[in-house]
MARBA-355340 format. One record per residue (C-alpha): residue in three letters; x, y, z. Coordinates in steps of 0.2 Angstrom, whole numbers, plus 5000, padded with zeros to 4 digits. Layout:
N
alaXYZ...
This chain:
406
unk509749424969unk509049284979unk507549214971unk506949134987unk506849294996unk506049384981unk504749234981unk504449274999unk504049454995unk502949414980unk502049284990unk501549415004unk500949544991unk499949414982unk499049344997unk498749515004unk497349524991unk496249425004unk496149595014unk496249714999unk494749824994unk494649754977unk494449584984unk493249624998unk492249734987unk491749584976unk490749514991unk489749664996unk488149634987unk488049454991unk488449475010unk487249625011unk485849525004unk486249365014unk486249465031unk484849585026unk485849735030unk485449915025unk486349985010unk487750075019unk488049945033unk489449865025unk490350025020unk490150085038unk490849925045unk492249925032unk492850095037unk492750065055unk493749905055unk495049985043unk495350125054unk495550015070unk496749895061unk497750045055unk498050105073unk498649925077unk499949925064unk501350015073unk501249885087unk501349745075unk502749835065unk503849815081unk503749625080unk504449625062unk505949715069unk506149595084unk505649425079unk506049295066unk504949345051unk504549165047unk503649155064unk502749325061unk502149275044unk501549115051unk500549195065unk499749315052unk499349175040unk498449075054unk497549235059unk496949255041unk496349075041unk495249115056unk494649275048unk494149195032unk493249055042unk492249185051unk491749275035unk491249105027unk490149035041unk489749155055unk487949185057unk488049345067unk488549525064unk489849535078unk490849385072unk490749445054unk491449615060unk492849515069unk493249415053unk493249575042unk494449665055unk495649515054unk495749505035unk495949695034unk497249705047unk498249545042unk497949555023unk497849735018unk498949795033unk500249665039unk500649555024unk501249705013unk502149775028unk503149615030unk503449595012unk504149775009unk505049785025unk506049625023unk506449655005unk506849835008unk508049805022unk508949655015unk509249704997unk510449854996unk511249854978unk509649814969unk508449864981unk507249954969unk507249804957unk506949684972unk505449794978unk504749804960unk504749614958unk503949584975unk502549714972unk502049634956unk501249504967unk499849624971unk499649674953unk499549494948unk498149464961unk497249614955unk497249544937unk496849364940unk495749364955unk494249474951unk493549374937unk493849204945unk493149264962unk491649344954unk491249184944unk491449074960unk490349184971unk488949174958unk489148984956unk489548924974unk489049074985unk490149194995unk490449075010unk491248944999unk492449074991unk492949135008unk493248955014unk494348924998unk495349085002unk495649025019unk496148855012unk497348935000unk498249025014unk498348855023unk498948745009unk499948874999unk500549025009unk501048945026unk502048795018unk502848915006unk503449035020unk504448895028unk505148825012unk505748995006unk506549055022unk507748945031unk507848935050unk509549025052unk509449145037unk510049325041unk508549375030unk507349325045unk507949455058unk508249645057unk509749645069unk510649515059unk510349605043unk510949765050unk512549675057unk512849595041unk512749755031unk513849845043unk515149705042unk515049705023unk515649885023unk513949975020unk513750155024unk512850165040unk511850315045unk512650385061unk511450455074unk512250455091unk513350315085unk511950205079unk511750125062unk509850145061unk508550265066unk507250225079unk505450265075unk505550415088unk507050485079unk506150475063unk504650565069unk505750705075unk506750715059unk506250885051unk506650805034unk505350665037unk504150795042unk504350885025unk503950715017unk502350685025unk501250785013unk502250704999unk501950525003unk500050555007unk499750644990unk499450484980unk498350384992unk497350534997unk497050614980unk496750444971unk495550374984unk494550544985unk494450554966unk493950374963unk492650374977unk491850534970unk492050484951unk490250484948unk490050664954unk491550724943unk490850624928unk489150694930unk489750874931unk490950854917unk489750754906unk490850594906unk490050424905unk490350284918unk491150174904unk492450314901unk492850324919unk493050134919unk494250144904unk495250274914unk495450154929unk496050024917unk497350144910unk497850184928unk498149994932unk499049964916unk500250104917unk500550084936unk501149904933unk502349964919unk503050094931unk503049974945unk504049844935unk505349964927unk505350094941unk506449994952unk507849994939unk507650184938unk507750204957unk509350094958unk510150204945unk509650374952unk509250344970unk507550364978unk508050534985unk508450604968unk506850534960unk505750604974unk505850774966unk505050714950unk503950564955unk502350674957unk502550774941unk501550654930unk500050664943unk500150854944unk500150864925unk498650744924unk497650854937unk498051014926unk497450924911unk495850864920unk495551044926unk495751134909unk495251004896unk493450974894unk493550834882unk493350644885unk495050594880unk495750674895unk495050544907unk496150394902unk497650514900unk497450584917unk497250414925unk498750354915unk499850494921unk499250464939unk499650284937unk501450334932unk501650424948unk500850294958unk501850154951unk503450254954unk502950304972unk502550124977unk504350074974unk505250234978unk504550264996unk505050095003unk506750114995unk506950285003unk506450235020unk507750085020unk509150195012unk508950345024unk508450265040unk509350095040unk508749915042unk508549885061unk506849975065unk506149975047unk504549885052unk504150005065unk504450155054unk503450085039unk502050035050unk501850215056unk501950275039unk500650155034unk499550225048unk499650395041unk499250335024unk497650235030unk497050385040unk497250495025unk496350375013unk494950355025unk494750545027unk494850575008unk493050535003unk492350645017unk493550795013unk493250774994unk491350774996unk491450945005unk492751004993unk491750964977unk490351074984unk491351214978unk491351144961unk492451024952unk493551154944unk493851244961unk494251084970unk495451024956unk496251184958unk496551154976unk497250984972unk498451054959unk499051174973unk499351034984unk500350944971unk501451094968unk501651114987unk502350934987unk503450974972unk504151124982unk504351024998unk505350884988unk506551004982unk506751094998unk507050925007unk508250864993unk509251034994unk509751005012unk509151175018unk508151085032unk509350985041unk509050815050unk508650825068unk509550685077unk509150715095unk508150565103
């Protein structure tokens, strides 16, 4: 395995923290107070720019397939620098909105897309392992940055911290991109990766004589259509549950501290399965593992539904973390294995659009669903999980064939 390319992937996931929810959430109180906003102003702005950024991802995804990835990463890094500067020093609501849009689109959206696309399309034999090691970049950021950033905001103010974040992109991220990927590396371009794999005797996926699926062909593929509810399950359910955790805790008699311990269990177990799930995927294949990946999450929902005791909270979150960690490695490996390397950026950006829209809708859907009662809504979620389990087996069995017409 090439350590330079793994470092490239790790770097993109680590610096994606600049636009991730856990990072931006640390600034909410200070920025709201500084600009004298209403309590929900930041939340509304955040949701709006997130949705707008998501709809731009399919356009950006094409550039990952067409251009040299070193130049694409550089453009995104420079954009993040501008976004961080706007958030650090802008005096107006409009420019803050632009800055927040840039860091959400570039950080939360494009950098992970570049990292998972380039790693997924380049590595074949150890694809799962390579994706696991790269994805650890975000996990490291989630562990290291919150306490450091919280202290820095209290000590120096949010503007200084945003300026430091932009400075880190300039001093660390951009030079590292050019050092880790050389000018004429096959790793840089989707077409050269596809050509090299074909010449090496890889097994192409033949659709009308092509070695890779286009985005249009993927969207028309009946087996992909079966997968949509499956890959939306983890982000939709987890976002909705976490957003409404106070409602669930109040109705079940759980304390806020217990829910916090549960989230810690989720993070710990997710990292473990993220780290070791890659080897499992390399042994079994992502298509095989797809049938079982959501089972821990569904079992966790069943326990949360029927067990009224406090110990169920960390157990539920731990089981959900097992599915989430496996899913984070499995789905990128599945897209690369099934649809080939050439148009992987376009395909994954479209998948990401679906995920972001479902995550944005989850808090609203859950707020209405929980009006039926926690037990009733948990029953609906268990049904959704069982449906995904059935769809995975139907998809794997080949009963529904691939549609190859363009």
